[in-house]
N, CA, C and O atoms as a MOPAC input file, in Angstrom:
PM7 MOZYME 1SCF
protein

 N      5.82900 1   -11.69100 1    13.74700 1
 C      5.41700 1   -11.35500 1    12.38400 1
 C      5.38300 1    -9.83500 1    12.27300 1
 O      4.83600 1    -9.14100 1    13.13100 1
 N      5.97500 1    -9.34300 1    11.20800 1
 C      6.11500 1    -7.89000 1    11.09000 1
 C      6.06100 1    -7.46400 1     9.62900 1
 O      6.57300 1    -8.15000 1     8.74400 1
 N      5.43500 1    -6.32600 1     9.39800 1
 C      5.50200 1    -5.63700 1     8.12000 1
 C      6.15400 1    -4.29500 1     8.36700 1
 O      5.79700 1    -3.58200 1     9.30500 1
 N      7.09700 1    -3.95900 1     7.53400 1
 C      7.79400 1    -2.68800 1     7.70800 1
 C      7.74900 1    -1.90800 1     6.40400 1
 O      8.27900 1    -2.34100 1     5.38100 1
 N      7.11000 1    -0.75600 1     6.46200 1
 C      6.96300 1     0.08800 1     5.29000 1
 C      7.99300 1     1.19700 1     5.31200 1
 O      8.33600 1     1.71900 1     6.37300 1
 N      8.47800 1     1.55200 1     4.14900 1
 C      9.41100 1     2.66600 1     4.03900 1
 C      9.36100 1     3.22200 1     2.62500 1
 O      8.77700 1     2.62500 1     1.72000 1
 N      9.98800 1     4.38200 1     2.45900 1
 C     10.03100 1     5.01100 1     1.14900 1
 C      9.27200 1     6.32000 1     1.05700 1
 O      9.32900 1     6.98500 1     0.02300 1
 N      8.56200 1     6.71200 1     2.11000 1
 C      7.84100 1     7.96900 1     2.08300 1
 C      8.77700 1     9.16100 1     2.11000 1
 O      9.98400 1     9.01900 1     2.30700 1
 N      8.21100 1    10.32000 1     1.91300 1
 C      9.01500 1    11.52600 1     1.93900 1
 C      8.24200 1    12.72200 1     1.44700 1
 O      7.03200 1    12.65600 1     1.23100 1
 N      8.95200 1    13.81500 1     1.27300 1
 C      8.37300 1    15.06500 1     0.78200 1
 C      8.70600 1    15.22000 1    -0.69600 1
 O      9.87400 1    15.22800 1    -1.08400 1
 N      7.67000 1    15.34200 1    -1.51000 1
 C      7.85500 1    15.52700 1    -2.94600 1
 C      6.95700 1    16.65600 1    -3.41600 1
 O      6.09100 1    17.13400 1    -2.68300 1
 N      7.18300 1    17.07100 1    -4.65900 1
 C      6.34500 1    18.10400 1    -5.24800 1
 C      5.24700 1    17.47500 1    -6.10600 1
 O      5.36500 1    16.33400 1    -6.55300 1
 N      4.20800 1    18.22300 1    -6.32100 1
 C      3.12600 1    17.75100 1    -7.18000 1
 C      3.68200 1    17.36900 1    -8.55700 1
 O      4.48500 1    18.09000 1    -9.14900 1
 N      3.22800 1    16.21500 1    -9.04000 1
 C      3.69400 1    15.71800 1   -10.32700 1
 C      4.85400 1    14.74500 1   -10.22600 1
 O      5.17600 1    14.05100 1   -11.19100 1
 N      5.48200 1    14.69400 1    -9.06200 1
 C      6.61200 1    13.78000 1    -8.85500 1
 C      6.13700 1    12.34700 1    -8.65800 1
 O      4.94100 1    12.07200 1    -8.56000 1
 N      7.10900 1    11.44600 1    -8.60400 1
 C      6.85000 1    10.02900 1    -8.36200 1
 C      7.54500 1     9.59200 1    -7.07700 1
 O      8.51000 1    10.20400 1    -6.62100 1
 N      7.02000 1     8.52100 1    -6.51900 1
 C      7.58300 1     7.95700 1    -5.29400 1
 C      7.28100 1     6.47600 1    -5.27900 1
 O      6.22400 1     6.04500 1    -5.73900 1
 N      8.20400 1     5.70000 1    -4.75600 1
 C      7.98900 1     4.25800 1    -4.65400 1
 C      8.06900 1     3.82400 1    -3.20000 1
 O      9.08900 1     4.01600 1    -2.53800 1
 N      7.00900 1     3.25100 1    -2.72300 1
 C      6.97200 1     2.71900 1    -1.37100 1
 C      7.27200 1     1.23000 1    -1.39200 1
 O      6.94700 1     0.52800 1    -2.35000 1
 N      7.89300 1     0.76300 1    -0.32900 1
 C      8.18200 1    -0.65700 1    -0.17200 1
 C      7.67900 1    -1.11600 1     1.18700 1
 O      7.60200 1    -0.33600 1     2.13600 1
 N      7.34300 1    -2.38500 1     1.25900 1
 C      6.89600 1    -2.96800 1     2.52300 1
 C      7.43100 1    -4.39100 1     2.58300 1
 O      7.06600 1    -5.24100 1     1.77200 1
 N      8.29600 1    -4.63300 1     3.55000 1
 C      8.91700 1    -5.93800 1     3.68700 1
 C      8.30700 1    -6.71000 1     4.84400 1
 O      8.16500 1    -6.18600 1     5.94900 1
 N      7.95600 1    -7.93600 1     4.58500 1
 C      7.39200 1    -8.79100 1     5.62200 1
 C      8.44800 1    -9.70400 1     6.21100 1
 O      9.39700 1   -10.09400 1     5.53200 1
 N      8.27500 1   -10.04200 1     7.48100 1
 C      9.17900 1   -10.96700 1     8.15000 1
 C      8.40400 1   -11.79100 1     9.16400 1
 O      7.33000 1   -11.39300 1     9.61500 1
 N      8.94900 1   -12.92400 1     9.51200 1
 C      8.32700 1   -13.77700 1    10.51800 1
 C      7.41900 1   -14.85100 1     9.95000 1
 O      7.15500 1   -15.85400 1    10.61300 1
 N      6.94400 1   -14.65700 1     8.74400 1
 C      6.15200 1   -15.66600 1     8.04500 1
 C      6.13300 1   -15.29000 1     6.57700 1
 O      6.43600 1   -14.15400 1     6.21300 1
 N      5.77700 1   -16.24300 1     5.74100 1
 C      5.64400 1   -15.92800 1     4.33600 1
 C      4.25200 1   -15.35800 1     4.05700 1
 O      3.25500 1   -15.81000 1     4.62000 1
 N      4.20800 1   -14.36900 1     3.18700 1
 C      2.93900 1   -13.79200 1     2.76900 1
 C      2.62000 1   -14.19600 1     1.33400 1
 O      1.79800 1   -13.56300 1     0.67200 1
 N      3.26400 1   -15.23500 1     0.86700 1
 C      3.19400 1   -15.64900 1    -0.52300 1
 C      1.75600 1   -15.79100 1    -1.02200 1
 O      1.44500 1   -15.37700 1    -2.13900 1
 N      0.88500 1   -16.36800 1    -0.21000 1
 C     -0.48700 1   -16.63400 1    -0.64300 1
 C     -1.46400 1   -15.53100 1    -0.26400 1
 O     -2.63100 1   -15.56900 1    -0.65300 1
 N     -0.99600 1   -14.56200 1     0.48300 1
 C     -1.87000 1   -13.54200 1     1.03300 1
 C     -2.11000 1   -12.38700 1     0.07400 1
 O     -1.33300 1   -12.16600 1    -0.85500 1
 N     -3.17500 1   -11.66400 1     0.30300 1
 C     -3.30900 1   -10.33900 1    -0.27700 1
 C     -2.35100 1    -9.41800 1     0.48800 1
 O     -2.30900 1    -9.41800 1     1.71800 1
 N     -1.59600 1    -8.64700 1    -0.26600 1
 C     -0.79600 1    -7.58500 1     0.34000 1
 C     -1.28600 1    -6.26100 1    -0.22500 1
 O     -1.45900 1    -6.11500 1    -1.43500 1
 N     -1.50500 1    -5.30900 1     0.65100 1
 C     -2.22700 1    -4.10900 1     0.26500 1
 C     -1.57000 1    -2.84700 1     0.80000 1
 O     -0.68400 1    -2.87200 1     1.65500 1
 N     -2.05800 1    -1.74300 1     0.24500 1
 C     -1.71500 1    -0.41500 1     0.74800 1
 C     -3.01000 1     0.32900 1     1.07300 1
 O     -3.96900 1     0.32200 1     0.30100 1
 N     -3.00300 1     0.95900 1     2.22000 1
 C     -4.05900 1     1.87100 1     2.62300 1
 C     -3.39500 1     3.21000 1     2.93800 1
 O     -2.17500 1     3.30000 1     3.08000 1
 N     -4.21100 1     4.22600 1     3.04300 1
 C     -3.65400 1     5.51000 1     3.44800 1
 C     -4.62700 1     6.22000 1     4.37700 1
 O     -5.83400 1     5.97600 1     4.36100 1
 N     -4.06300 1     7.10200 1     5.18200 1
 C     -4.87800 1     7.86600 1     6.12100 1
 C     -4.35800 1     9.29100 1     6.19400 1
 O     -3.24000 1     9.54900 1     6.64000 1
 N     -5.20000 1    10.20200 1     5.74400 1
 C     -4.88000 1    11.62200 1     5.82700 1
 C     -5.31200 1    12.14900 1     7.19800 1
 O     -6.17900 1    11.55700 1     7.84100 1
 N     -4.71500 1    13.25700 1     7.64900 1
 C     -5.07300 1    13.80600 1     8.96300 1
 C     -6.57300 1    14.05800 1     9.08600 1
 O     -7.17300 1    14.71600 1     8.23500 1
 N     -7.16500 1    13.53300 1    10.14400 1
 C     -8.57800 1    13.74200 1    10.39900 1
 C     -9.52000 1    12.92100 1     9.55300 1
 O    -10.73400 1    13.11800 1     9.61000 1
 N     -8.98300 1    12.00100 1     8.76600 1
 C     -9.82700 1    11.19300 1     7.88500 1
 C     -9.65900 1     9.71400 1     8.18900 1
 O     -8.72400 1     9.30300 1     8.87600 1
 N    -10.58500 1     8.92600 1     7.66200 1
 C    -10.52600 1     7.48600 1     7.86400 1
 C     -9.44200 1     6.85800 1     6.98500 1
 O     -9.00900 1     7.42400 1     5.98100 1
 N     -9.03600 1     5.68700 1     7.40200 1
 C     -8.09000 1     4.93200 1     6.59600 1
 C     -8.80800 1     4.42000 1     5.34700 1
 O     -9.87400 1     3.81500 1     5.45600 1
 N     -8.24400 1     4.65000 1     4.17900 1
 C     -8.89400 1     4.27600 1     2.93000 1
 C     -8.02800 1     3.33000 1     2.11000 1
 O     -6.80100 1     3.32500 1     2.21100 1
 N     -8.68900 1     2.55300 1     1.32000 1
 C     -8.05000 1     1.54300 1     0.48800 1
 C     -7.35700 1     2.19200 1    -0.69900 1
 O     -7.93100 1     3.05400 1    -1.36500 1
 N     -6.11400 1     1.77500 1    -0.96500 1
 C     -5.36500 1     2.27800 1    -2.11400 1
 C     -5.23500 1     1.18700 1    -3.17900 1
 O     -5.62200 1     1.38500 1    -4.33100 1
 N     -4.69300 1     0.04500 1    -2.78900 1
 C     -4.46500 1    -1.03200 1    -3.75400 1
 C     -4.16900 1    -2.32500 1    -3.01500 1
 O     -3.71200 1    -2.31900 1    -1.87200 1
 N     -4.43800 1    -3.42700 1    -3.69100 1
 C     -4.07200 1    -4.72400 1    -3.14300 1
 C     -3.70900 1    -5.67500 1    -4.27000 1
 O     -4.12200 1    -5.49100 1    -5.41500 1
 N     -2.94100 1    -6.68100 1    -3.93300 1
 C     -2.52600 1    -7.66300 1    -4.92700 1
 C     -2.60500 1    -9.05300 1    -4.32600 1
 O     -2.07000 1    -9.30700 1    -3.24700 1
 N     -3.26900 1    -9.94300 1    -5.02600 1
 C     -3.39500 1   -11.31300 1    -4.55500 1
 C     -2.08200 1   -12.05200 1    -4.73000 1
 O     -1.42500 1   -11.94500 1    -5.76500 1
 N     -1.71300 1   -12.79800 1    -3.70700 1
 C     -0.53300 1   -13.64600 1    -3.82700 1
 C     -0.84800 1   -14.94100 1    -4.54600 1
 O      0.05000 1   -15.63800 1    -5.01800 1
 N     -2.12600 1   -15.25500 1    -4.62600 1
 C     -2.54100 1   -16.52900 1    -5.23900 1
 C     -2.51300 1   -16.45300 1    -6.75800 1
 O     -1.96600 1   -17.33700 1    -7.41800 1
 N     -3.11700 1   -15.37200 1    -7.32900 1
 C     -3.21600 1   -15.30800 1    -8.78900 1
 C     -2.68500 1   -14.00900 1    -9.37400 1
 O     -2.76200 1   -13.79100 1   -10.58300 1
 N     -2.13700 1   -13.13100 1    -8.50100 1
 C     -1.54400 1   -11.90200 1    -9.01000 1
 C     -2.53100 1   -10.82600 1    -9.39900 1
 O     -2.12500 1    -9.79400 1    -9.93500 1
 N     -3.81300 1   -11.02800 1    -9.14700 1
 C     -4.81000 1   -10.02600 1    -9.48900 1
 C     -4.57500 1    -8.77400 1    -8.65100 1
 O     -4.19900 1    -8.85100 1    -7.48100 1
 N     -4.80400 1    -7.62100 1    -9.27300 1
 C     -4.64500 1    -6.34400 1    -8.57800 1
 C     -5.95600 1    -5.57000 1    -8.57600 1
 O     -6.75700 1    -5.67300 1    -9.50500 1
 N     -6.15600 1    -4.80600 1    -7.53000 1
 C     -7.35800 1    -3.99500 1    -7.36800 1
 C     -6.92700 1    -2.64300 1    -6.81500 1
 O     -6.00600 1    -2.54900 1    -6.00300 1
 N     -7.61400 1    -1.59800 1    -7.27400 1
 C     -7.22800 1    -0.25100 1    -6.88400 1
 C     -8.43000 1     0.55500 1    -6.41300 1
 O     -9.56500 1     0.31100 1    -6.82100 1
 N     -8.15300 1     1.51700 1    -5.54700 1
 C     -9.18000 1     2.45700 1    -5.17100 1
 C     -9.54300 1     3.33600 1    -6.36400 1
 O     -8.72700 1     3.55900 1    -7.25900 1
 N    -10.75800 1     3.82400 1    -6.36200 1
 C    -11.25000 1     4.60000 1    -7.51300 1
 C    -10.40500 1     5.84000 1    -7.78500 1
 O    -10.25900 1     6.25000 1    -8.93700 1
 N     -9.85400 1     6.43200 1    -6.74800 1
 C     -9.13900 1     7.69800 1    -6.92200 1
 C     -7.77800 1     7.50000 1    -7.61500 1
 O     -7.17600 1     8.46800 1    -8.08200 1
 N     -7.30100 1     6.26400 1    -7.68200 1
 C     -5.96700 1     6.00700 1    -8.23800 1
 C     -5.90500 1     6.37400 1    -9.71200 1
 O     -4.96100 1     7.02700 1   -10.15700 1
 N     -6.91400 1     5.95200 1   -10.47000 1
 C     -7.05800 1     6.33600 1   -11.87800 1
 C     -5.78300 1     6.15500 1   -12.68000 1
 O     -5.39400 1     7.04100 1   -13.44000 1
 N     -5.12900 1     5.01000 1   -12.51400 1
 C     -3.96900 1     4.68300 1   -13.32100 1
 C     -2.66700 1     5.32200 1   -12.86500 1
 O     -1.63600 1     5.12100 1   -13.50500 1
 N     -2.68300 1     6.08100 1   -11.78400 1
 C     -1.46300 1     6.75000 1   -11.35300 1
 C     -0.56000 1     5.85900 1   -10.50600 1
 O      0.65600 1     6.04300 1   -10.48100 1
 N     -1.15600 1     4.90100 1    -9.81800 1
 C     -0.39200 1     4.03900 1    -8.91000 1
 C     -0.34900 1     2.61300 1    -9.45900 1
 O     -1.27100 1     2.16400 1   -10.13900 1
 N      0.73300 1     1.92000 1    -9.14900 1
 C      0.86700 1     0.51300 1    -9.52800 1
 C      1.39300 1    -0.28800 1    -8.34700 1
 O      2.43000 1     0.04300 1    -7.77200 1
 N      0.67300 1    -1.33700 1    -7.99400 1
 C      1.12600 1    -2.22200 1    -6.93100 1
 C      1.81000 1    -3.43200 1    -7.54600 1
 O      1.38200 1    -3.94400 1    -8.58000 1
 N      2.85600 1    -3.87400 1    -6.91200 1
 C      3.56600 1    -5.06700 1    -7.36800 1
 C      4.15800 1    -5.75900 1    -6.14500 1
 O      4.16500 1    -5.20800 1    -5.04400 1
 N      4.64900 1    -6.96200 1    -6.35500 1
 C      5.20900 1    -7.68600 1    -5.22100 1
 C      6.30400 1    -8.61600 1    -5.69300 1
 O      6.33700 1    -9.03400 1    -6.85100 1
 N      7.19300 1    -8.92700 1    -4.78000 1
 C      8.24900 1    -9.90100 1    -5.01300 1
 C      8.12300 1   -10.92300 1    -3.89700 1
 O      8.57000 1   -10.68000 1    -2.77600 1
 N      7.52200 1   -12.05600 1    -4.19300 1
 C      7.27300 1   -13.06200 1    -3.16100 1
 C      8.57000 1   -13.64000 1    -2.60700 1
 O      8.62700 1   -14.03000 1    -1.44100 1
 N      9.59700 1   -13.69700 1    -3.42600 1
 C     10.88200 1   -14.21000 1    -2.94500 1
 C     11.45100 1   -13.31300 1    -1.84400 1
 O     12.17500 1   -13.77400 1    -0.96200 1
 N     11.11100 1   -12.02300 1    -1.91400 1
 C     11.58500 1   -11.07300 1    -0.90300 1
 C     10.51600 1   -10.74600 1     0.12900 1
 O     10.73600 1    -9.95100 1     1.04300 1
 N      9.33500 1   -11.38400 1    -0.03400 1
 C      8.24500 1   -11.12200 1     0.90500 1
 C      7.92600 1    -9.63000 1     0.97200 1
 O      7.67300 1    -9.08200 1     2.04500 1
 N      7.94300 1    -8.99000 1    -0.18800 1
 C      7.85800 1    -7.53100 1    -0.24900 1
 C      6.79700 1    -7.09800 1    -1.25500 1
 O      6.63500 1    -7.70000 1    -2.31700 1
 N      6.08300 1    -6.04300 1    -0.89300 1
 C      5.11600 1    -5.42400 1    -1.78300 1
 C      5.54600 1    -3.98200 1    -2.02300 1
 O      6.12000 1    -3.34200 1    -1.14100 1
 N      5.26600 1    -3.47700 1    -3.21600 1
 C      5.66900 1    -2.13800 1    -3.60400 1
 C      4.44600 1    -1.33800 1    -4.05000 1
 O      3.42700 1    -1.89800 1    -4.45400 1
 N      4.57400 1    -0.03000 1    -3.96700 1
 C      3.56700 1     0.86400 1    -4.52400 1
 C      4.29100 1     1.96900 1    -5.26900 1
 O      4.91700 1     2.84100 1    -4.66600 1
 N      4.19700 1     1.92000 1    -6.57500 1
 C      4.75900 1     2.97600 1    -7.41200 1
 C      3.70000 1     4.04000 1    -7.60300 1
 O      2.61800 1     3.76000 1    -8.11900 1
 N      4.00300 1     5.25100 1    -7.19200 1
 C      3.04200 1     6.34600 1    -7.27400 1
 C      3.57800 1     7.40900 1    -8.22100 1
 O      4.65200 1     7.96900 1    -8.00100 1
 N      2.83600 1     7.67500 1    -9.25200 1
 C      3.21400 1     8.68400 1   -10.24600 1
 C      2.20500 1     9.83000 1   -10.22900 1
 O      1.10200 1     9.70000 1    -9.70000 1
 N      2.60200 1    10.93400 1   -10.81100 1
 C      1.71600 1    12.10500 1   -10.92200 1
 C      1.07300 1    12.43500 1    -9.58100 1
 O     -0.14200 1    12.60800 1    -9.48800 1
 N      1.88300 1    12.51900 1    -8.56800 1
 C      1.36000 1    12.74300 1    -7.22200 1
 C      0.71100 1    14.11400 1    -7.10000 1
 O      1.15100 1    15.08400 1    -7.71800 1
 N     -0.33800 1    14.17800 1    -6.29600 1
 C     -1.10000 1    15.38600 1    -6.07000 1
 C     -1.05900 1    15.73300 1    -4.58000 1
 O     -0.84400 1    14.85200 1    -3.74900 1
 N     -1.26000 1    16.98400 1    -4.24200 1
 C     -1.29400 1    17.35400 1    -2.81700 1
 C     -2.30400 1    16.52700 1    -2.02300 1
 O     -2.07200 1    16.22700 1    -0.85100 1
 N     -3.41500 1    16.15800 1    -2.64600 1
 C     -4.42300 1    15.35900 1    -1.94000 1
 C     -3.98300 1    13.91600 1    -1.68600 1
 O     -4.68300 1    13.16600 1    -1.00700 1
 N     -2.83500 1    13.52800 1    -2.22500 1
 C     -2.27600 1    12.20300 1    -1.91600 1
 C     -1.49900 1    12.21100 1    -0.60400 1
 O     -1.04900 1    11.16400 1    -0.13800 1
 N     -1.34600 1    13.38200 1    -0.01400 1
 C     -0.64000 1    13.48200 1     1.25900 1
 C     -1.34800 1    12.67100 1     2.32900 1
 O     -2.53300 1    12.87100 1     2.59500 1
 N     -0.60700 1    11.74900 1     2.94300 1
 C     -1.18500 1    10.85500 1     3.94600 1
 C     -0.08700 1     9.95600 1     4.50800 1
 O      1.02500 1     9.90000 1     3.98300 1
 N     -0.42200 1     9.27000 1     5.56500 1
 C      0.40900 1     8.16400 1     6.02400 1
 C     -0.04800 1     6.92200 1     5.26800 1
 O     -1.23300 1     6.59100 1     5.26200 1
 N      0.88300 1     6.25200 1     4.64300 1
 C      0.58100 1     5.06400 1     3.85600 1
 C      0.96500 1     3.82700 1     4.66600 1
 O      2.07800 1     3.71300 1     5.17900 1
 N      0.01500 1     2.91400 1     4.76100 1
 C      0.20300 1     1.68900 1     5.52300 1
 C      0.13900 1     0.47600 1     4.59700 1
 O     -0.69600 1     0.41400 1     3.69500 1
 N      1.02300 1    -0.47900 1     4.83100 1
 C      0.89000 1    -1.75000 1     4.14400 1
 C      0.18600 1    -2.72900 1     5.07800 1
 O      0.21200 1    -2.58100 1     6.30000 1
 N     -0.43600 1    -3.72200 1     4.47600 1
 C     -1.21100 1    -4.68500 1     5.24600 1
 C     -1.26500 1    -6.01000 1     4.50300 1
 O     -1.01700 1    -6.07100 1     3.29900 1
 N     -1.58700 1    -7.05800 1     5.22700 1
 C     -1.69100 1    -8.37900 1     4.61300 1
 C     -2.86400 1    -9.13700 1     5.21500 1
 O     -3.18200 1    -8.99200 1     6.39500 1
 N     -3.50100 1    -9.95200 1     4.37400 1
 C     -4.62300 1   -10.78500 1     4.82400 1
 C     -4.61600 1   -12.08600 1     4.04200 1
 O     -4.06600 1   -12.18200 1     2.94500 1
 N     -5.23000 1   -13.05300 1     4.62900 1
 C     -5.39100 1   -14.33200 1     3.95100 1
 C     -6.39800 1   -14.19100 1     2.81300 1
 O     -7.21500 1   -13.27100 1     2.83700 1
 N     -6.36300 1   -15.06800 1     1.82900 1
 C     -7.34700 1   -15.02300 1     0.74500 1
 C     -8.76800 1   -15.16300 1     1.26000 1
 O     -9.01200 1   -15.80900 1     2.28000 1
 N     -9.70700 1   -14.54600 1     0.53900 1
 C    -11.10800 1   -14.63100 1     0.90500 1
 C    -11.58100 1   -13.36400 1     1.57200 1
 O    -10.80700 1   -12.67700 1     2.23800 1
 N    -12.85400 1   -13.05200 1     1.39600 1
 C    -13.42000 1   -11.86600 1     2.01100 1
 C    -13.09600 1   -10.60300 1     1.24100 1
 O    -12.38900 1   -10.62800 1     0.23300 1
 N    -13.63200 1    -9.49100 1     1.73900 1
 C    -13.41100 1    -8.21800 1     1.07200 1
 C    -11.93600 1    -7.83600 1     1.09700 1
 O    -11.24700 1    -8.02800 1     2.09900 1
 N    -11.47200 1    -7.29800 1    -0.00700 1
 C    -10.05800 1    -6.92600 1    -0.08100 1
 C     -9.83600 1    -5.44600 1     0.18800 1
 O     -8.69500 1    -5.00600 1     0.32200 1
 N    -10.92100 1    -4.66900 1     0.26800 1
 C    -10.76200 1    -3.23000 1     0.41200 1
 C    -11.17700 1    -2.71200 1     1.78400 1
 O    -11.25500 1    -1.50100 1     1.99000 1
 N    -11.43700 1    -3.59000 1     2.69700 1
 C    -11.83600 1    -3.18400 1     4.03700 1
 C    -10.68100 1    -3.36200 1     5.00700 1
 O    -10.14800 1    -4.46400 1     5.12800 1
 N    -10.27900 1    -2.29200 1     5.70700 1
 C     -9.16100 1    -2.41900 1     6.64600 1
 C     -9.40400 1    -3.48600 1     7.71600 1
 O     -8.46100 1    -4.12500 1     8.18300 1
 N    -10.63400 1    -3.67400 1     8.09200 1
 C    -10.93600 1    -4.62000 1     9.16500 1
 C    -10.65800 1    -6.06700 1     8.77600 1
 O    -10.58200 1    -6.94400 1     9.63700 1
 N    -10.50800 1    -6.31100 1     7.48900 1
 C    -10.24500 1    -7.66800 1     7.01600 1
 C     -8.77000 1    -8.03400 1     7.07300 1
 O     -8.41200 1    -9.20300 1     6.92700 1
 N     -7.92300 1    -7.05200 1     7.28200 1
 C     -6.49400 1    -7.28900 1     7.23600 1
 C     -5.95000 1    -7.59700 1     8.62900 1
 O     -6.27400 1    -6.92800 1     9.61000 1
 N     -5.11600 1    -8.62800 1     8.68100 1
 C     -4.62000 1    -9.13100 1     9.95400 1
 C     -3.27800 1    -8.53100 1    10.37200 1
 O     -2.98200 1    -8.41700 1    11.56200 1
 N     -2.48700 1    -8.15700 1     9.40000 1
 C     -1.14100 1    -7.66800 1     9.68600 1
 C     -0.97400 1    -6.26800 1     9.10400 1
 O     -1.41300 1    -5.98900 1     7.98800 1
 N     -0.33700 1    -5.39900 1     9.87300 1
 C     -0.16000 1    -4.00800 1     9.46600 1
 C      1.26400 1    -3.55100 1     9.70200 1
 O      1.89800 1    -3.90800 1    10.69500 1
 N      1.75400 1    -2.75200 1     8.76500 1
 C      3.00900 1    -2.06800 1     8.96500 1
 C      2.80700 1    -0.79500 1     9.75500 1
 O      1.67800 1    -0.43100 1    10.08300 1
 N      3.88800 1    -0.12800 1    10.05600 1
 C      3.83700 1     1.04100 1    10.92700 1
 C      3.46000 1     2.33000 1    10.19900 1
 O      3.17400 1     3.34000 1    10.84100 1
 N      3.45500 1     2.30500 1     8.88900 1
 C      3.10400 1     3.49700 1     8.14100 1
 C      4.30700 1     4.32300 1     7.74300 1
 O      5.30200 1     4.38900 1     8.46500 1
 N      4.20300 1     4.94900 1     6.59000 1
 C      5.24900 1     5.84500 1     6.11700 1
 C      4.56900 1     7.09000 1     5.55000 1
 O      3.60700 1     6.98600 1     4.78800 1
 N      5.06900 1     8.25600 1     5.92200 1
 C      4.42300 1     9.51200 1     5.57600 1
 C      4.82900 1     9.97700 1     4.18100 1
 O      6.01100 1    10.04700 1     3.84700 1
 N      3.82700 1    10.29000 1     3.38900 1
 C      4.02600 1    10.88300 1     2.07400 1
 C      3.42400 1    12.28300 1     2.10700 1
 O      2.24500 1    12.45200 1     2.41600 1
 N      4.23100 1    13.27000 1     1.79100 1
 C      3.77200 1    14.65500 1     1.74800 1
 C      4.02400 1    15.19900 1     0.35700 1
 O      5.15100 1    15.17500 1    -0.14000 1
 N      2.96100 1    15.69200 1    -0.26900 1
 C      3.06300 1    16.22900 1    -1.62100 1
 C      2.76900 1    17.72100 1    -1.56000 1
 O      1.66900 1    18.13200 1    -1.19000 1
 N      3.74000 1    18.51100 1    -1.91900 1
 C      3.56000 1    19.95900 1    -1.89000 1
 C      3.10300 1    20.46500 1    -3.25000 1
 O      3.42000 1    19.88600 1    -4.28900 1
 N      2.35900 1    21.55000 1    -3.21800 1
 C      1.82500 1    22.10700 1    -4.48100 1
 C      2.79900 1    23.08700 1    -5.11100 1
 O      2.51400 1    23.64600 1    -6.17000 1

């Protein structure tokens, strides 16, 4: 079972970027699929998650309408569209998946993790 994230890169403040995370080895159709991020020297923090059961989405407070999570269950893939990027968004972004139930914003609740993709936003 594997999650593979890609799409990171170096962008300027105000730019947009779309991250993708493809799952393999099992279906994640019913699972929460999420994005977390970790900046250098900081803890891993919750960005967004989307339920596979009912399509509900949840976002970290700092997102403030700039990011949108979506998924394509047929492709076993989750996306993160990031707009109006800021230098403080610089981090390694990780995708993750968990079964329904329990907290959706705690990294410890997630069973599967991708390898991370680096997003760097220059000012």
